[in-house]
N, C-alpha and C positions, 0 to 999 in steps of 0.2 A: 703082621704089619709090614714086614719086609716084602712078602709076596705081593701084597696090595700095592705097595709103593713101586715095586718093579713093574707090575702090570700097568700102573698109571703112567710110568715113564715110557713104556713101550707104546702105549696108546698116543701119548703126546708126540713121540717121534714119528709115528705113522701119519698123524695129522699134519705135522710139519712137512714131511716128505710129499704128501699129497698136495698141500698148498704150493710148495715149490714147483711141482710139475704143472699145476694149473697156471701159475704165473709165467713159467717158461713157455707154455703153449700159447698163452695170450700174447706174450711179447713177440713170439715167432709169427703169429697171425697178423699182428700189427705191422711188423716189418714187411711181410709179404704184401699186405694191402697197400702200404705206402709205396713199395716198389711198383706195384700194379698201377697206382695212380700216376706215377711218373712216366710209365711206359704206355699208358692208355692212349688209344688213337681216337681223337674226336670225330673222325669221319665215319666211325662205325655206329654212331648214335642216330636215332631217328627223331627229328624235330618236327612237331605238329605245325609249327609256323610255316614250314615250306609248303605244306598242303593247303594252308589257309590263305597264303599270299603267293600266287604263282609268279609275281614280279621278282621274287627273290631268286628265281632260276637264272637271272642275269647277273647275280652277285656271287662273290666268293673267289677264291684263288683259281678254282677250276669250275667255272659256271657251266650249267647244263646248256644254256643258250647264250650266244654271243650278243653283246650290245650293239654290234655293227649292223645286225639285221633289222634293227628298229628304225622306222622312218622318222623324219624330222617332225611330222605332224603328231606323232604319238609321244614326243618327249614330255609334253605337259602332263598327259595322263599318267605316264610312268613316274614322273616326279611326285604327283599326288599320291599314287599307290605306294611309293617308297616312303613318303611321310607317314602314311597310315601304318605301314609295316614297322617303321621306326617306333611309333607310339606303342604298337603291340609288343615289340621286343622290349621296350622299356618297362612295360607292365609285367611281362614275363620275368625280366631281371629282378624286379621288385619282389615278385613271388619267390624267386629262387633265393634271394637274400634272406627272406623270412624263413624259408626251409633250412637254409644253411645255419641261421641262428638257432633254430630249434634243434638241429642235429648237433651243433656245437654244445648246446646245453645238455643234450643226452650224453654226449661224449664226456663232458665234465662230470656228470653224475656217475657214469661208469668208472671214470678215473678215481672219483671219491670212493666208490665201492671197492675198487682195487686197492687203494691206499688203506681202507679199513681192513680188508683181508690181510694185507701185509702187516699191519699193526697187530692184528689178532695173532698171526703166526709168530711175530716177534715176541709178543707177550707170552705165548705158549712156550717159546724157547727160553725166555727168561725164567718162567715158572719151573721149567725142567732143568735149568742150568746148562743149556746147550747154546753154542754160538751158531746162529743160523747162516751167517755169511760163509763159513767154511764147512758147513754141514752138507755133505753130498751123499749120494747113494753108496759110493764105494766106502767112504769113511763110516757111514752108518753101519754097513755090513761088517767092517772091521771091529767097530765098537760092540756090535752085537756078538761077535765071536769072542771078543775079549771078556765080555761079561757072561759068565756061565750061569744063565738063569735056568733053574730046575723047578720052577713053579709050574703048576698045572692050571690051565685056564678052562673054565666051565663052558658048556655048549651055549648056555644063555648069553654069557658074556661075548662069545664069538659071534652069535647072531646079532647082538646089539651093535658090536663093532662093524659087522658087515652092513647093517642097515644105515649106520652113520656114514660109512664110506660111500655107499650107494647114493645117499642123500647129497653128500658133498659133491659127488661126481655129476649128479643131475643139475645141481646148482651151477657148477662150473661150466657145464655144457650150455645151459640156458644163458649164462652171462656171455659165453663166447659167441653164441648165435646172435644175441642182441648187439654186441659190439661189432661183429662182422657185418650185420645188416646196416647198422648206423654208418660204419665206415664206407660200405659200398654205396649207400645213398649219398653220402657226402662226396664220394669220388664222382658219381654221376653228375651231381650238381656242379662240381668244379669243372668237369669236362664240358658240361653244357654252357656254363658261364664263359669259359675260354673260347669255345667255338662261336658263341653268340658275339663275343667281343671281336673275334676275327671277321665274322660276317658283317658286323657294323662297320669295321674299318674298311673292308672291301667295298661296302655300299658307299661310304663316303668318298672313296677313291673313284668309283664309277660315277658318282654324282659330280665330282669335280671335272672328270673327263667330259661328261655330257654338257656341263656348263660351258666348258671351254669350246666344245664343238658348236654349241648353240650360239655362243658369242661370235665365233668365226662365221657361221652361216648368216647371222643377223647382219654383220658387217658386209658380207658379200651381197645380201639382198638389198641393203641400203645403197650399195654402189651400183647395182643393176638398176634400181629405181631412179637413181640420179641420172644414169645414162639414158634411160627411157624418157625422163622429163626433158633432158636436153634435146633428144631427138624430136620429141613432140613440139618443143618451142621452135626448133629449126624448121620443121615442116610448116608450122603456122606462119612463121615469118617469111617463108619462101613464097613468091608470087605464083598464082595458079593461072596458067594461060587458058584454062577451060572456062573461066568466068566470062559470061557474055550476057547480053540483054535477054536472049531467049531462055537461058537457064534461070535467070532471075524471075522471068514471067512464069515459067513453069513452077518454080518454088512458091511464088505468091498464089498461083491457082491451087496448088496442092494444099497450101495452108488454109485457103478459103474453103475448099471442099472439106477439109478436116473439121473446121469450125462448124460448118453447116451440118455435117454428120453428127457431131457431138450435140448440137442444138436439137436436131430431130430425135436423137436417141433420148435426150432428157425430156423432150415434150411427150414422148410415148411412155417413158418410164414413170413419170409422176402420176398419171391416171392409173396405171397398172398397180403402182404401190398403194394408192388410195383404195383401189378395189380389193387388193390383197388384205390390207388392214381391216376393211369393212367385212370381208369374208371371214377373217379370223375372229373378229368380234362377234359376228353372227353365229359362228360355229360354237364359240364359248358360251354364248347366250342360250343357244339351243341345247347344248349339253347340260347346262345348269337346269333348264326347264325340264329336260328329259329325266334328269335325276330326281327332281321334285315330283314329277308325275309318276315315275316308277316307284318311288318311295310310298306315295299315296296309294297306288294300286296294290302294292305288296301289303301295306298295313290294313287295307280293306278286303284283301283276299279276292281281287278281281283279275288276277293274272291270266287265267284261262279265258275269261270272256274277252279281255283285251286282245289276246292272241287270235281268237276267232275273228274278231272284228277286223284286225289288221290283215289277217290272211284273206278274208273276204274282199277287203279293199284292194289288195294286190291282184286278186283274181279278176276283179271287175275293172282293173286299171283306173282306179280313182285317184292315183297319185299324180300330182301336177308336175310336169316336166317342161321347162321353157323350150320352145321351138326356135325362137329367134336368138342368134348369138349375142346380139347387143343387150339382151335382157340380163345376161350373165355379168355384164359390166355396169349395170345400172344400180347405183348405190341405194336409191329409194326403194327398189324392189328387193335388193339384198337385205336391207334393214327396214322392214315395213313399219308403218306407224302403228298398226293394230295387229296384235298377235291372233293366230288362229289355232284351233285344235280340232281334232277329228270329232264329228258329230256323235258317233257311237260312244267314244270314250267320254265325251262331255255328258251325254245322257247317263252313262253308268255312274260317273262321279256325282252328277246332280241327284240321281236316285239314292246313291249312298249318302249324300249330304242330307236329303230329306229323312232317310232312315235314322241317321245320326241325330238330326234335330228332334225327331219323335222320341228316340231313346233318351236324349238329354232332357226333354220335357217330362218324360216319365220318371227319370231319375230325380229331377227337381221336385216333382210332386212327392216322390218317396222321401226325399230329404226333408221336405217340409213336415210330412207326417212324422218322421223320426224326430225332428226337432220338437214338435208338439208333444210327442210321447216322452221325450227327454225332459221337457218342461214339467209335464204332469208328474213324472217320476221324481223330479227334483223337489216339487211341492210336497209330494207324499213323504219323501225322505226328510225334508225339513220338519214336517209334522211329527214323524216318528222320532226324529232327533230331539224335538221339544218334549215329547212324551217320555223318552228315555232319560232326558235331563231331569224332568220332574220326578220320575221314579227314583233316580239316583239320589236326588236331593232328599226325598222322603226317607229313603233307606239310611242316608247319612244322619238325618234327624232322629230316626228311630234308634240307630246305633249309639248316637251320642246320649239319648235318653237312657238307654239300657246301661251304658257305662256310668252315667251319673247315679242311677238308682243302685247299681252294683256297688259303687263307691260308698253311697250312704249306708247300705246294708253292711258293708265291711266295717265302716266306722262304728255303727251300732253294735256289731258283733264284738269288736275290740273293746268297746265301752262295757258291754255285758261281761266279757271275760275279765276285765280289770276289776269290776264290782265283785264278781264271784271270787276272784283271788283275794281281795280285801276281806270278804266275808269268811273265806276259809282261814285266812290268817287270824282273824278275830276269834273264830271258833277254836283254832289250835291254841291260842293264847288263853282262852277261858278254860280249855281242857287242862292245860298245864297248871293253871291256878288251882283247879279242883284237885288235880293229882297231888299237888304240893300240900293243899289243905288236908286231904285224906292222910297223907304220910304224917303230918304233924299230929292229927288226932290219934292215929294208931300208935 
């Protein structure tokens, strides 16, 4: 029992020492990461917003491009781009806040796990009767020297302890990696947040400077416009020595010529516009007719014949082309009262129409014959249906008669069976009487 107790105490001491080393390593990593957070340089980060919004190159403590190179005409465009960039930065800040909250939650969970490990180590120390606060490596070595343990440990127990220590080391490393990653992510988010705030402040400063320059330029422009208006008023009020009767006559003649020119142009423009509208209407009408004729030709399979007729017409120069230029502007000729079609195409369509009429008449005759056949078949079907109904009714009557006769036979059979049973009972009674009489005589 003493050997088992001593082995248990040594195992507890080893676990406590391992837990202390893990906690010390985690605390050291935490302090290093916190110091790195304070010393981190926000200029080393890469912000995707700079690539998305080139206008941010004019902002910051050390901008890539100076705002003085921008012209006054581009101030409005730059202000709009800055507003859009501000909205994008606000959205990114919101995402960063969400990520910071998530990382804070992870850190709190890690702290809870660390507290749980500390409590477990404290409970182990209490179970072993050891004060963990003052239990160090050196003191543990002294205590081990003071205690003269002469117990022997088996190989299986050593392997189990080794596996336990390896498992604890892996868990500690995994926790340290998770905490380090969380702290690094939090550090990056904090740096990004600070640099974003600095960029926004610099943007606001640049906007205020641009607003001030714009106000100064607007005041200067208003002052120049006022000077120009004063100069124009002074020039108008100043008497012109060049005014004379000849100049006024020339101006009146030029005005008259200008009016006549406009009137002539309007007189020529109105007929041309009417002709253009008539030509457009005629073109649309012809296109519609051409589509209808082309559809009819394709449906009837006459494309090759029509192509031959049209090609022959072009070769014989049968197409009418107006020779007089005035005919091109005559609305009655542009939109004729009666439409025309090529004779060959008309004959083809007429022939096809006659063929279609013959086919329709044949189909009509066939349809009438089929209708008569359908009527005859319907009459025959009705006759067969009546015969089937009569046969079914006769079968029903026969079946009902058979059922009735079967029921009568069953009733008669039951009646006969009951009579035979009564007869048998009577015979058995007589037999019993005879047997009793014979017994009395004997």
